[in-house]
mmCIF file of the N, C-alpha and C atoms, coordinates in Angstrom:
data_MODEL
# 
_entry.id   MODEL 
# 
loop_
_atom_site.group_PDB 
_atom_site.id 
_atom_site.type_symbol 
_atom_site.label_atom_id 
_atom_site.label_alt_id 
_atom_site.label_comp_id 
_atom_site.label_asym_id 
_atom_site.label_entity_id 
_atom_site.label_seq_id 
_atom_site.pdbx_PDB_ins_code 
_atom_site.Cartn_x 
_atom_site.Cartn_y 
_atom_site.Cartn_z 
_atom_site.occupancy 
_atom_site.B_iso_or_equiv 
_atom_site.pdbx_formal_charge 
_atom_site.auth_seq_id 
_atom_site.auth_comp_id 
_atom_site.auth_asym_id 
_atom_site.auth_atom_id 
_atom_site.pdbx_PDB_model_num 
ATOM 1   N N  . UNK A 1 1  ? 83.466 -35.347 -80.306 1.00 0.00 ? 1  UNK A N  1 
ATOM 2   C CA . UNK A 1 1  ? 82.164 -34.992 -79.715 1.00 0.00 ? 1  UNK A CA 1 
ATOM 3   C C  . UNK A 1 1  ? 81.173 -34.261 -78.575 1.00 0.00 ? 1  UNK A C  1 
ATOM 4   N N  . UNK A 1 2  ? 80.817 -33.949 -79.039 1.00 0.00 ? 2  UNK A N  1 
ATOM 5   C CA . UNK A 1 2  ? 79.928 -32.287 -78.149 1.00 0.00 ? 2  UNK A CA 1 
ATOM 6   C C  . UNK A 1 2  ? 78.295 -33.523 -78.017 1.00 0.00 ? 2  UNK A C  1 
ATOM 7   N N  . UNK A 1 3  ? 78.529 -33.396 -76.166 1.00 0.00 ? 3  UNK A N  1 
ATOM 8   C CA . UNK A 1 3  ? 76.982 -33.342 -75.898 1.00 0.00 ? 3  UNK A CA 1 
ATOM 9   C C  . UNK A 1 3  ? 76.883 -32.282 -75.433 1.00 0.00 ? 3  UNK A C  1 
ATOM 10  N N  . UNK A 1 4  ? 74.848 -32.128 -75.681 1.00 0.00 ? 4  UNK A N  1 
ATOM 11  C CA . UNK A 1 4  ? 74.829 -31.096 -75.170 1.00 0.00 ? 4  UNK A CA 1 
ATOM 12  C C  . UNK A 1 4  ? 73.334 -31.163 -75.259 1.00 0.00 ? 4  UNK A C  1 
ATOM 13  N N  . UNK A 1 5  ? 72.513 -30.934 -73.561 1.00 0.00 ? 5  UNK A N  1 
ATOM 14  C CA . UNK A 1 5  ? 71.346 -31.374 -73.782 1.00 0.00 ? 5  UNK A CA 1 
ATOM 15  C C  . UNK A 1 5  ? 69.862 -30.236 -73.627 1.00 0.00 ? 5  UNK A C  1 
ATOM 16  N N  . UNK A 1 6  ? 69.313 -30.670 -74.565 1.00 0.00 ? 6  UNK A N  1 
ATOM 17  C CA . UNK A 1 6  ? 68.196 -29.666 -74.527 1.00 0.00 ? 6  UNK A CA 1 
ATOM 18  C C  . UNK A 1 6  ? 67.233 -29.710 -74.045 1.00 0.00 ? 6  UNK A C  1 
ATOM 19  N N  . UNK A 1 7  ? 66.223 -28.548 -73.492 1.00 0.00 ? 7  UNK A N  1 
ATOM 20  C CA . UNK A 1 7  ? 64.780 -29.273 -72.504 1.00 0.00 ? 7  UNK A CA 1 
ATOM 21  C C  . UNK A 1 7  ? 64.557 -27.745 -72.671 1.00 0.00 ? 7  UNK A C  1 
ATOM 22  N N  . UNK A 1 8  ? 62.351 -28.006 -72.582 1.00 0.00 ? 8  UNK A N  1 
ATOM 23  C CA . UNK A 1 8  ? 61.797 -27.507 -73.284 1.00 0.00 ? 8  UNK A CA 1 
ATOM 24  C C  . UNK A 1 8  ? 60.730 -27.631 -72.393 1.00 0.00 ? 8  UNK A C  1 
ATOM 25  N N  . UNK A 1 9  ? 59.933 -26.305 -71.828 1.00 0.00 ? 9  UNK A N  1 
ATOM 26  C CA . UNK A 1 9  ? 58.368 -26.312 -70.888 1.00 0.00 ? 9  UNK A CA 1 
ATOM 27  C C  . UNK A 1 9  ? 57.370 -27.426 -71.758 1.00 0.00 ? 9  UNK A C  1 
ATOM 28  N N  . UNK A 1 10 ? 56.439 -27.275 -71.300 1.00 0.00 ? 10 UNK A N  1 
ATOM 29  C CA . UNK A 1 10 ? 55.165 -27.568 -71.988 1.00 0.00 ? 10 UNK A CA 1 
ATOM 30  C C  . UNK A 1 10 ? 54.182 -26.738 -73.209 1.00 0.00 ? 10 UNK A C  1 
ATOM 31  N N  . UNK A 1 11 ? 53.986 -27.040 -74.210 1.00 0.00 ? 11 UNK A N  1 
ATOM 32  C CA . UNK A 1 11 ? 53.693 -25.995 -74.855 1.00 0.00 ? 11 UNK A CA 1 
ATOM 33  C C  . UNK A 1 11 ? 55.395 -25.031 -75.637 1.00 0.00 ? 11 UNK A C  1 
ATOM 34  N N  . UNK A 1 12 ? 55.774 -25.837 -75.785 1.00 0.00 ? 12 UNK A N  1 
ATOM 35  C CA . UNK A 1 12 ? 57.201 -24.374 -76.048 1.00 0.00 ? 12 UNK A CA 1 
ATOM 36  C C  . UNK A 1 12 ? 57.631 -25.057 -77.737 1.00 0.00 ? 12 UNK A C  1 
ATOM 37  N N  . UNK A 1 13 ? 56.674 -26.151 -78.128 1.00 0.00 ? 13 UNK A N  1 
ATOM 38  C CA . UNK A 1 13 ? 57.749 -25.813 -79.764 1.00 0.00 ? 13 UNK A CA 1 
ATOM 39  C C  . UNK A 1 13 ? 58.046 -27.606 -79.879 1.00 0.00 ? 13 UNK A C  1 
ATOM 40  N N  . UNK A 1 14 ? 58.448 -27.649 -78.867 1.00 0.00 ? 14 UNK A N  1 
ATOM 41  C CA . UNK A 1 14 ? 59.960 -28.983 -78.752 1.00 0.00 ? 14 UNK A CA 1 
ATOM 42  C C  . UNK A 1 14 ? 59.446 -30.367 -79.807 1.00 0.00 ? 14 UNK A C  1 
ATOM 43  N N  . UNK A 1 15 ? 58.087 -31.171 -80.013 1.00 0.00 ? 15 UNK A N  1 
ATOM 44  C CA . UNK A 1 15 ? 57.458 -31.561 -80.761 1.00 0.00 ? 15 UNK A CA 1 
ATOM 45  C C  . UNK A 1 15 ? 58.370 -30.856 -82.452 1.00 0.00 ? 15 UNK A C  1 
ATOM 46  N N  . UNK A 1 16 ? 58.387 -29.909 -82.342 1.00 0.00 ? 16 UNK A N  1 
ATOM 47  C CA . UNK A 1 16 ? 58.280 -28.939 -83.848 1.00 0.00 ? 16 UNK A CA 1 
ATOM 48  C C  . UNK A 1 16 ? 59.374 -28.790 -83.859 1.00 0.00 ? 16 UNK A C  1 
ATOM 49  N N  . UNK A 1 17 ? 61.063 -28.848 -83.006 1.00 0.00 ? 17 UNK A N  1 
ATOM 50  C CA . UNK A 1 17 ? 62.378 -28.363 -83.788 1.00 0.00 ? 17 UNK A CA 1 
ATOM 51  C C  . UNK A 1 17 ? 62.480 -30.409 -83.253 1.00 0.00 ? 17 UNK A C  1 
ATOM 52  N N  . UNK A 1 18 ? 62.165 -30.395 -82.246 1.00 0.00 ? 18 UNK A N  1 
ATOM 53  C CA . UNK A 1 18 ? 62.278 -32.362 -82.506 1.00 0.00 ? 18 UNK A CA 1 
ATOM 54  C C  . UNK A 1 18 ? 62.216 -32.813 -83.954 1.00 0.00 ? 18 UNK A C  1 
ATOM 55  N N  . UNK A 1 19 ? 61.822 -32.765 -84.695 1.00 0.00 ? 19 UNK A N  1 
ATOM 56  C CA . UNK A 1 19 ? 60.917 -32.863 -85.931 1.00 0.00 ? 19 UNK A CA 1 
ATOM 57  C C  . UNK A 1 19 ? 61.632 -32.131 -87.211 1.00 0.00 ? 19 UNK A C  1 
ATOM 58  N N  . UNK A 1 20 ? 62.848 -31.517 -86.720 1.00 0.00 ? 20 UNK A N  1 
ATOM 59  C CA . UNK A 1 20 ? 62.917 -30.609 -87.434 1.00 0.00 ? 20 UNK A CA 1 
ATOM 60  C C  . UNK A 1 20 ? 64.296 -30.894 -87.532 1.00 0.00 ? 20 UNK A C  1 
ATOM 61  N N  . UNK A 1 21 ? 64.691 -31.517 -86.327 1.00 0.00 ? 21 UNK A N  1 
ATOM 62  C CA . UNK A 1 21 ? 66.985 -31.903 -86.914 1.00 0.00 ? 21 UNK A CA 1 
ATOM 63  C C  . UNK A 1 21 ? 66.060 -33.799 -85.834 1.00 0.00 ? 21 UNK A C  1 
ATOM 64  N N  . UNK A 1 22 ? 65.604 -34.639 -86.764 1.00 0.00 ? 22 UNK A N  1 
ATOM 65  C CA . UNK A 1 22 ? 65.222 -35.837 -86.576 1.00 0.00 ? 22 UNK A CA 1 
ATOM 66  C C  . UNK A 1 22 ? 66.154 -36.387 -88.070 1.00 0.00 ? 22 UNK A C  1 
ATOM 67  N N  . UNK A 1 23 ? 66.516 -36.000 -88.988 1.00 0.00 ? 23 UNK A N  1 
ATOM 68  C CA . UNK A 1 23 ? 67.038 -36.781 -90.235 1.00 0.00 ? 23 UNK A CA 1 
ATOM 69  C C  . UNK A 1 23 ? 68.143 -35.771 -89.732 1.00 0.00 ? 23 UNK A C  1 
ATOM 70  N N  . UNK A 1 24 ? 69.196 -35.712 -89.368 1.00 0.00 ? 24 UNK A N  1 
ATOM 71  C CA . UNK A 1 24 ? 70.591 -34.746 -89.457 1.00 0.00 ? 24 UNK A CA 1 
ATOM 72  C C  . UNK A 1 24 ? 71.004 -36.239 -88.904 1.00 0.00 ? 24 UNK A C  1 
ATOM 73  N N  . UNK A 1 25 ? 72.144 -36.278 -90.112 1.00 0.00 ? 25 UNK A N  1 
ATOM 74  C CA . UNK A 1 25 ? 72.675 -37.468 -90.003 1.00 0.00 ? 25 UNK A CA 1 
ATOM 75  C C  . UNK A 1 25 ? 74.054 -36.767 -88.908 1.00 0.00 ? 25 UNK A C  1 
ATOM 76  N N  . UNK A 1 26 ? 74.880 -36.342 -87.710 1.00 0.00 ? 26 UNK A N  1 
ATOM 77  C CA . UNK A 1 26 ? 75.256 -36.068 -86.785 1.00 0.00 ? 26 UNK A CA 1 
ATOM 78  C C  . UNK A 1 26 ? 74.460 -35.925 -85.487 1.00 0.00 ? 26 UNK A C  1 
ATOM 79  N N  . UNK A 1 27 ? 73.644 -36.050 -85.899 1.00 0.00 ? 27 UNK A N  1 
ATOM 80  C CA . UNK A 1 27 ? 72.419 -35.311 -84.685 1.00 0.00 ? 27 UNK A CA 1 
ATOM 81  C C  . UNK A 1 27 ? 72.101 -37.013 -84.259 1.00 0.00 ? 27 UNK A C  1 
ATOM 82  N N  . UNK A 1 28 ? 72.425 -37.217 -82.486 1.00 0.00 ? 28 UNK A N  1 
ATOM 83  C CA . UNK A 1 28 ? 71.986 -38.562 -81.828 1.00 0.00 ? 28 UNK A CA 1 
ATOM 84  C C  . UNK A 1 28 ? 70.394 -37.614 -81.164 1.00 0.00 ? 28 UNK A C  1 
ATOM 85  N N  . UNK A 1 29 ? 69.598 -38.156 -81.424 1.00 0.00 ? 29 UNK A N  1 
ATOM 86  C CA . UNK A 1 29 ? 68.555 -38.160 -80.343 1.00 0.00 ? 29 UNK A CA 1 
ATOM 87  C C  . UNK A 1 29 ? 67.029 -38.798 -79.563 1.00 0.00 ? 29 UNK A C  1 
ATOM 88  N N  . UNK A 1 30 ? 68.002 -38.376 -78.904 1.00 0.00 ? 30 UNK A N  1 
ATOM 89  C CA . UNK A 1 30 ? 65.766 -39.533 -77.804 1.00 0.00 ? 30 UNK A CA 1 
ATOM 90  C C  . UNK A 1 30 ? 64.876 -39.227 -78.462 1.00 0.00 ? 30 UNK A C  1 
ATOM 91  N N  . UNK A 1 31 ? 63.740 -40.217 -78.070 1.00 0.00 ? 31 UNK A N  1 
ATOM 92  C CA . UNK A 1 31 ? 62.029 -39.648 -78.111 1.00 0.00 ? 31 UNK A CA 1 
ATOM 93  C C  . UNK A 1 31 ? 62.184 -39.455 -76.943 1.00 0.00 ? 31 UNK A C  1 
ATOM 94  N N  . UNK A 1 32 ? 61.141 -39.338 -76.348 1.00 0.00 ? 32 UNK A N  1 
ATOM 95  C CA . UNK A 1 32 ? 60.423 -38.897 -75.192 1.00 0.00 ? 32 UNK A CA 1 
ATOM 96  C C  . UNK A 1 32 ? 60.343 -37.763 -73.966 1.00 0.00 ? 32 UNK A C  1 
ATOM 97  N N  . UNK A 1 33 ? 61.189 -38.727 -73.011 1.00 0.00 ? 33 UNK A N  1 
ATOM 98  C CA . UNK A 1 33 ? 60.921 -37.701 -71.677 1.00 0.00 ? 33 UNK A CA 1 
ATOM 99  C C  . UNK A 1 33 ? 62.385 -38.526 -71.743 1.00 0.00 ? 33 UNK A C  1 
ATOM 100 N N  . UNK A 1 34 ? 63.664 -37.617 -71.015 1.00 0.00 ? 34 UNK A N  1 
ATOM 101 C CA . UNK A 1 34 ? 64.493 -37.791 -70.313 1.00 0.00 ? 34 UNK A CA 1 
ATOM 102 C C  . UNK A 1 34 ? 63.904 -37.362 -68.682 1.00 0.00 ? 34 UNK A C  1 
ATOM 103 N N  . UNK A 1 35 ? 64.533 -37.622 -68.199 1.00 0.00 ? 35 UNK A N  1 
ATOM 104 C CA . UNK A 1 35 ? 64.294 -37.841 -66.731 1.00 0.00 ? 35 UNK A CA 1 
ATOM 105 C C  . UNK A 1 35 ? 65.726 -37.116 -66.193 1.00 0.00 ? 35 UNK A C  1 
ATOM 106 N N  . UNK A 1 36 ? 65.639 -36.178 -65.489 1.00 0.00 ? 36 UNK A N  1 
ATOM 107 C CA . UNK A 1 36 ? 67.217 -35.541 -64.737 1.00 0.00 ? 36 UNK A CA 1 
ATOM 108 C C  . UNK A 1 36 ? 66.631 -35.853 -63.455 1.00 0.00 ? 36 UNK A C  1 
ATOM 109 N N  . UNK A 1 37 ? 67.854 -36.966 -63.316 1.00 0.00 ? 37 UNK A N  1 
ATOM 110 C CA . UNK A 1 37 ? 67.934 -37.503 -61.639 1.00 0.00 ? 37 UNK A CA 1 
ATOM 111 C C  . UNK A 1 37 ? 69.305 -37.483 -61.244 1.00 0.00 ? 37 UNK A C  1 
ATOM 112 N N  . UNK A 1 38 ? 69.175 -38.229 -60.019 1.00 0.00 ? 38 UNK A N  1 
ATOM 113 C CA . UNK A 1 38 ? 70.702 -38.723 -59.737 1.00 0.00 ? 38 UNK A CA 1 
ATOM 114 C C  . UNK A 1 38 ? 71.689 -39.857 -60.174 1.00 0.00 ? 38 UNK A C  1 
ATOM 115 N N  . UNK A 1 39 ? 70.673 -40.300 -61.119 1.00 0.00 ? 39 UNK A N  1 
ATOM 116 C CA . UNK A 1 39 ? 71.756 -41.168 -61.820 1.00 0.00 ? 39 UNK A CA 1 
ATOM 117 C C  . UNK A 1 39 ? 71.692 -40.705 -62.854 1.00 0.00 ? 39 UNK A C  1 
ATOM 118 N N  . UNK A 1 40 ? 70.872 -39.188 -63.927 1.00 0.00 ? 40 UNK A N  1 
ATOM 119 C CA . UNK A 1 40 ? 72.190 -37.936 -64.560 1.00 0.00 ? 40 UNK A CA 1 
ATOM 120 C C  . UNK A 1 40 ? 73.024 -37.653 -64.304 1.00 0.00 ? 40 UNK A C  1 
ATOM 121 N N  . UNK A 1 41 ? 73.456 -36.984 -63.164 1.00 0.00 ? 41 UNK A N  1 
ATOM 122 C CA . UNK A 1 41 ? 74.277 -36.388 -61.852 1.00 0.00 ? 41 UNK A CA 1 
ATOM 123 C C  . UNK A 1 41 ? 75.451 -37.465 -62.164 1.00 0.00 ? 41 UNK A C  1 
ATOM 124 N N  . UNK A 1 42 ? 75.659 -38.372 -62.050 1.00 0.00 ? 42 UNK A N  1 
ATOM 125 C CA . UNK A 1 42 ? 76.622 -39.515 -61.423 1.00 0.00 ? 42 UNK A CA 1 
ATOM 126 C C  . UNK A 1 42 ? 77.485 -39.546 -62.865 1.00 0.00 ? 42 UNK A C  1 
ATOM 127 N N  . UNK A 1 43 ? 76.628 -39.585 -64.345 1.00 0.00 ? 43 UNK A N  1 
ATOM 128 C CA . UNK A 1 43 ? 76.384 -39.499 -65.515 1.00 0.00 ? 43 UNK A CA 1 
ATOM 129 C C  . UNK A 1 43 ? 77.886 -38.989 -65.868 1.00 0.00 ? 43 UNK A C  1 
ATOM 130 N N  . UNK A 1 44 ? 78.216 -37.683 -65.931 1.00 0.00 ? 44 UNK A N  1 
ATOM 131 C CA . UNK A 1 44 ? 78.170 -36.755 -65.865 1.00 0.00 ? 44 UNK A CA 1 
ATOM 132 C C  . UNK A 1 44 ? 79.456 -36.079 -65.179 1.00 0.00 ? 44 UNK A C  1 
ATOM 133 N N  . UNK A 1 45 ? 79.766 -36.652 -64.136 1.00 0.00 ? 45 UNK A N  1 
ATOM 134 C CA . UNK A 1 45 ? 80.647 -36.674 -63.399 1.00 0.00 ? 45 UNK A CA 1 
ATOM 135 C C  . UNK A 1 45 ? 81.748 -37.009 -63.767 1.00 0.00 ? 45 UNK A C  1 
ATOM 136 N N  . UNK A 1 46 ? 81.591 -38.982 -64.900 1.00 0.00 ? 46 UNK A N  1 
ATOM 137 C CA . UNK A 1 46 ? 82.544 -40.207 -65.867 1.00 0.00 ? 46 UNK A CA 1 
ATOM 138 C C  . UNK A 1 46 ? 83.480 -38.231 -66.766 1.00 0.00 ? 46 UNK A C  1 
ATOM 139 N N  . UNK A 1 47 ? 84.678 -38.974 -66.313 1.00 0.00 ? 47 UNK A N  1 
ATOM 140 C CA . UNK A 1 47 ? 85.987 -37.556 -66.734 1.00 0.00 ? 47 UNK A CA 1 
ATOM 141 C C  . UNK A 1 47 ? 85.101 -38.618 -68.531 1.00 0.00 ? 47 UNK A C  1 
ATOM 142 N N  . UNK A 1 48 ? 85.528 -40.078 -69.024 1.00 0.00 ? 48 UNK A N  1 
ATOM 143 C CA . UNK A 1 48 ? 85.563 -39.855 -70.811 1.00 0.00 ? 48 UNK A CA 1 
ATOM 144 C C  . UNK A 1 48 ? 84.194 -40.362 -71.223 1.00 0.00 ? 48 UNK A C  1 
ATOM 145 N N  . UNK A 1 49 ? 83.905 -40.301 -72.433 1.00 0.00 ? 49 UNK A N  1 
ATOM 146 C CA . UNK A 1 49 ? 82.470 -40.570 -72.929 1.00 0.00 ? 49 UNK A CA 1 
ATOM 147 C C  . UNK A 1 49 ? 82.615 -41.629 -73.258 1.00 0.00 ? 49 UNK A C  1 
ATOM 148 N N  . UNK A 1 50 ? 83.055 -42.784 -73.459 1.00 0.00 ? 50 UNK A N  1 
ATOM 149 C CA . UNK A 1 50 ? 82.845 -44.135 -73.054 1.00 0.00 ? 50 UNK A CA 1 
ATOM 150 C C  . UNK A 1 50 ? 81.946 -44.266 -71.601 1.00 0.00 ? 50 UNK A C  1 
ATOM 151 N N  . UNK A 1 51 ? 82.850 -43.761 -70.195 1.00 0.00 ? 51 UNK A N  1 
ATOM 152 C CA . UNK A 1 51 ? 82.208 -44.482 -69.075 1.00 0.00 ? 51 UNK A CA 1 
ATOM 153 C C  . UNK A 1 51 ? 81.133 -43.400 -68.931 1.00 0.00 ? 51 UNK A C  1 
ATOM 154 N N  . UNK A 1 52 ? 80.725 -42.021 -70.010 1.00 0.00 ? 52 UNK A N  1 
ATOM 155 C CA . UNK A 1 52 ? 79.444 -41.945 -69.953 1.00 0.00 ? 52 UNK A CA 1 
ATOM 156 C C  . UNK A 1 52 ? 77.862 -42.790 -70.824 1.00 0.00 ? 52 UNK A C  1 
ATOM 157 N N  . UNK A 1 53 ? 78.821 -42.794 -71.826 1.00 0.00 ? 53 UNK A N  1 
ATOM 158 C CA . UNK A 1 53 ? 77.435 -44.107 -72.716 1.00 0.00 ? 53 UNK A CA 1 
ATOM 159 C C  . UNK A 1 53 ? 77.666 -45.115 -71.911 1.00 0.00 ? 53 UNK A C  1 
ATOM 160 N N  . UNK A 1 54 ? 78.183 -45.673 -71.679 1.00 0.00 ? 54 UNK A N  1 
ATOM 161 C CA . UNK A 1 54 ? 78.482 -47.135 -70.670 1.00 0.00 ? 54 UNK A CA 1 
ATOM 162 C C  . UNK A 1 54 ? 77.442 -47.187 -69.892 1.00 0.00 ? 54 UNK A C  1 
ATOM 163 N N  . UNK A 1 55 ? 77.267 -45.650 -68.917 1.00 0.00 ? 55 UNK A N  1 
ATOM 164 C CA . UNK A 1 55 ? 76.234 -45.979 -67.719 1.00 0.00 ? 55 UNK A CA 1 
ATOM 165 C C  . UNK A 1 55 ? 74.945 -45.308 -68.027 1.00 0.00 ? 55 UNK A C  1 
ATOM 166 N N  . UNK A 1 56 ? 74.703 -44.557 -68.912 1.00 0.00 ? 56 UNK A N  1 
ATOM 167 C CA . UNK A 1 56 ? 73.577 -44.449 -69.972 1.00 0.00 ? 56 UNK A CA 1 
ATOM 168 C C  . UNK A 1 56 ? 72.540 -44.935 -70.773 1.00 0.00 ? 56 UNK A C  1 
ATOM 169 N N  . UNK A 1 57 ? 73.997 -45.964 -70.981 1.00 0.00 ? 57 UNK A N  1 
ATOM 170 C CA . UNK A 1 57 ? 72.872 -47.160 -71.408 1.00 0.00 ? 57 UNK A CA 1 
ATOM 171 C C  . UNK A 1 57 ? 71.882 -48.720 -71.067 1.00 0.00 ? 57 UNK A C  1 
ATOM 172 N N  . UNK A 1 58 ? 73.269 -48.172 -69.436 1.00 0.00 ? 58 UNK A N  1 
ATOM 173 C CA . UNK A 1 58 ? 73.155 -48.892 -67.791 1.00 0.00 ? 58 UNK A CA 1 
ATOM 174 C C  . UNK A 1 58 ? 71.580 -48.502 -67.885 1.00 0.00 ? 58 UNK A C  1 
ATOM 175 N N  . UNK A 1 59 ? 71.562 -46.618 -67.558 1.00 0.00 ? 59 UNK A N  1 
ATOM 176 C CA . UNK A 1 59 ? 71.345 -46.664 -66.482 1.00 0.00 ? 59 UNK A CA 1 
ATOM 177 C C  . UNK A 1 59 ? 69.007 -46.293 -67.436 1.00 0.00 ? 59 UNK A C  1 
ATOM 178 N N  . UNK A 1 60 ? 69.644 -46.036 -68.242 1.00 0.00 ? 60 UNK A N  1 
ATOM 179 C CA . UNK A 1 60 ? 68.223 -45.959 -69.086 1.00 0.00 ? 60 UNK A CA 1 
ATOM 180 C C  . UNK A 1 60 ? 67.864 -46.972 -70.372 1.00 0.00 ? 60 UNK A C  1 
ATOM 181 N N  . UNK A 1 61 ? 67.515 -48.208 -70.237 1.00 0.00 ? 61 UNK A N  1 
ATOM 182 C CA . UNK A 1 61 ? 67.700 -48.783 -71.312 1.00 0.00 ? 61 UNK A CA 1 
ATOM 183 C C  . UNK A 1 61 ? 66.833 -48.925 -71.883 1.00 0.00 ? 61 UNK A C  1 
ATOM 184 N N  . UNK A 1 62 ? 65.277 -47.692 -71.415 1.00 0.00 ? 62 UNK A N  1 
ATOM 185 C CA . UNK A 1 62 ? 64.550 -47.902 -72.563 1.00 0.00 ? 62 UNK A CA 1 
ATOM 186 C C  . UNK A 1 62 ? 64.094 -47.312 -73.841 1.00 0.00 ? 62 UNK A C  1 
ATOM 187 N N  . UNK A 1 63 ? 65.442 -46.584 -73.727 1.00 0.00 ? 63 UNK A N  1 
ATOM 188 C CA . UNK A 1 63 ? 65.100 -45.603 -74.620 1.00 0.00 ? 63 UNK A CA 1 
ATOM 189 C C  . UNK A 1 63 ? 66.588 -46.555 -75.977 1.00 0.00 ? 63 UNK A C  1 
ATOM 190 N N  . UNK A 1 64 ? 66.918 -47.969 -75.647 1.00 0.00 ? 64 UNK A N  1 
ATOM 191 C CA . UNK A 1 64 ? 67.409 -48.725 -76.811 1.00 0.00 ? 64 UNK A CA 1 
ATOM 192 C C  . UNK A 1 64 ? 66.719 -50.289 -76.741 1.00 0.00 ? 64 UNK A C  1 
ATOM 193 N N  . UNK A 1 65 ? 65.714 -50.153 -75.795 1.00 0.00 ? 65 UNK A N  1 
ATOM 194 C CA . UNK A 1 65 ? 65.255 -51.309 -75.552 1.00 0.00 ? 65 UNK A CA 1 
ATOM 195 C C  . UNK A 1 65 ? 63.880 -51.183 -76.190 1.00 0.00 ? 65 UNK A C  1 
ATOM 196 N N  . UNK A 1 66 ? 62.611 -50.686 -76.648 1.00 0.00 ? 66 UNK A N  1 
ATOM 197 C CA . UNK A 1 66 ? 61.041 -50.244 -76.090 1.00 0.00 ? 66 UNK A CA 1 
ATOM 198 C C  . UNK A 1 66 ? 60.775 -51.166 -75.622 1.00 0.00 ? 66 UNK A C  1 
ATOM 199 N N  . UNK A 1 67 ? 61.244 -53.173 -75.387 1.00 0.00 ? 67 UNK A N  1 
ATOM 200 C CA . UNK A 1 67 ? 60.429 -53.093 -74.545 1.00 0.00 ? 67 UNK A CA 1 
ATOM 201 C C  . UNK A 1 67 ? 60.462 -53.148 -73.043 1.00 0.00 ? 67 UNK A C  1 
ATOM 202 N N  . UNK A 1 68 ? 61.332 -52.526 -72.914 1.00 0.00 ? 68 UNK A N  1 
ATOM 203 C CA . UNK A 1 68 ? 61.470 -51.689 -71.957 1.00 0.00 ? 68 UNK A CA 1 
ATOM 204 C C  . UNK A 1 68 ? 61.351 -50.374 -71.367 1.00 0.00 ? 68 UNK A C  1 
ATOM 205 N N  . UNK A 1 69 ? 59.872 -50.016 -72.305 1.00 0.00 ? 69 UNK A N  1 
ATOM 206 C CA . UNK A 1 69 ? 59.689 -47.573 -72.991 1.00 0.00 ? 69 UNK A CA 1 
ATOM 207 C C  . UNK A 1 69 ? 58.475 -48.220 -72.002 1.00 0.00 ? 69 UNK A C  1 
ATOM 208 N N  . UNK A 1 70 ? 58.378 -47.987 -70.778 1.00 0.00 ? 70 UNK A N  1 
ATOM 209 C CA . UNK A 1 70 ? 57.096 -47.501 -70.494 1.00 0.00 ? 70 UNK A CA 1 
ATOM 210 C C  . UNK A 1 70 ? 55.767 -46.703 -70.686 1.00 0.00 ? 70 UNK A C  1 
ATOM 211 N N  . UNK A 1 71 ? 56.919 -45.478 -70.929 1.00 0.00 ? 71 UNK A N  1 
ATOM 212 C CA . UNK A 1 71 ? 55.772 -44.077 -72.410 1.00 0.00 ? 71 UNK A CA 1 
ATOM 213 C C  . UNK A 1 71 ? 55.838 -44.645 -72.447 1.00 0.00 ? 71 UNK A C  1 
ATOM 214 N N  . UNK A 1 72 ? 56.488 -44.370 -73.897 1.00 0.00 ? 72 UNK A N  1 
ATOM 215 C CA . UNK A 1 72 ? 55.934 -44.587 -75.020 1.00 0.00 ? 72 UNK A CA 1 
ATOM 216 C C  . UNK A 1 72 ? 55.775 -45.891 -75.839 1.00 0.00 ? 72 UNK A C  1 
ATOM 217 N N  . UNK A 1 73 ? 55.682 -46.945 -76.287 1.00 0.00 ? 73 UNK A N  1 
ATOM 218 C CA . UNK A 1 73 ? 54.963 -47.637 -77.185 1.00 0.00 ? 73 UNK A CA 1 
ATOM 219 C C  . UNK A 1 73 ? 55.158 -47.431 -79.278 1.00 0.00 ? 73 UNK A C  1 
# 
Protein backbone atom coordinates (compact mmCIF):
# COMPACT_ATOMS: atom_id res chain seq x y z
CA UNK A 1 0.00 0.00 0.00
CA UNK A 2 1.30 3.42 -0.93
CA UNK A 3 0.58 6.48 1.17
CA UNK A 4 0.50 9.80 -0.64
CA UNK A 5 -0.30 13.16 0.88
CA UNK A 6 -1.48 15.83 -1.55
CA UNK A 7 -1.90 19.38 -0.38
CA UNK A 8 -3.30 22.48 -2.03
CA UNK A 9 -3.58 26.13 -1.20
CA UNK A 10 -6.69 28.25 -1.33
CA UNK A 11 -8.39 28.51 -4.72
CA UNK A 12 -6.10 25.86 -6.21
CA UNK A 13 -8.78 23.49 -7.50
CA UNK A 14 -8.54 21.00 -4.66
CA UNK A 15 -12.32 20.53 -4.44
CA UNK A 16 -12.44 19.78 -8.17
CA UNK A 17 -9.55 17.32 -7.94
CA UNK A 18 -11.18 15.71 -4.91
CA UNK A 19 -14.38 15.20 -6.91
CA UNK A 20 -12.45 13.62 -9.82
CA UNK A 21 -10.92 10.83 -7.74
CA UNK A 22 -13.80 10.47 -5.28
CA UNK A 23 -15.25 7.29 -6.77
CA UNK A 24 -11.99 5.45 -7.47
CA UNK A 25 -12.12 2.00 -5.83
CA UNK A 26 -8.40 1.95 -4.92
CA UNK A 27 -8.13 5.41 -3.39
CA UNK A 28 -9.08 6.32 0.17
CA UNK A 29 -9.42 10.01 0.78
CA UNK A 30 -10.64 12.08 3.66
CA UNK A 31 -13.02 15.00 3.39
CA UNK A 32 -12.18 18.35 4.82
CA UNK A 33 -8.93 19.51 6.25
CA UNK A 34 -6.03 17.54 7.62
CA UNK A 35 -3.74 19.57 9.80
CA UNK A 36 -0.10 18.50 9.68
CA UNK A 37 1.16 18.87 13.24
CA UNK A 38 3.41 17.08 15.71
CA UNK A 39 1.02 14.12 15.90
CA UNK A 40 1.28 13.69 12.15
CA UNK A 41 5.08 13.48 12.39
CA UNK A 42 4.78 10.77 15.06
CA UNK A 43 2.60 8.72 12.69
CA UNK A 44 5.12 8.83 9.85
CA UNK A 45 7.97 7.83 12.16
CA UNK A 46 6.32 4.43 12.68
CA UNK A 47 7.65 1.54 10.60
CA UNK A 48 4.65 -0.68 9.94
CA UNK A 49 1.48 0.34 8.16
CA UNK A 50 -0.56 -1.20 10.96
CA UNK A 51 1.12 1.09 13.51
CA UNK A 52 0.55 4.11 11.25
CA UNK A 53 -3.12 3.23 10.80
CA UNK A 54 -3.70 2.69 14.52
CA UNK A 55 -2.10 6.01 15.44
CA UNK A 56 -3.96 7.86 12.70
CA UNK A 57 -7.34 6.59 13.88
CA UNK A 58 -6.41 7.48 17.47
CA UNK A 59 -5.10 10.98 16.70
CA UNK A 60 -7.78 11.95 14.16
CA UNK A 61 -11.10 10.36 15.22
CA UNK A 62 -13.09 13.06 13.40
CA UNK A 63 -12.43 11.28 10.10
CA UNK A 64 -14.16 8.14 11.34
CA UNK A 65 -16.90 9.54 13.58
CA UNK A 66 -18.86 12.53 12.29
CA UNK A 67 -20.13 13.30 15.80
CA UNK A 68 -16.68 14.54 16.81
CA UNK A 69 -16.01 16.46 13.58
CA UNK A 70 -16.29 20.14 14.48
CA UNK A 71 -15.33 21.57 11.07
CA UNK A 72 -17.60 19.72 8.65
CA UNK A 73 -21.02 18.35 9.49
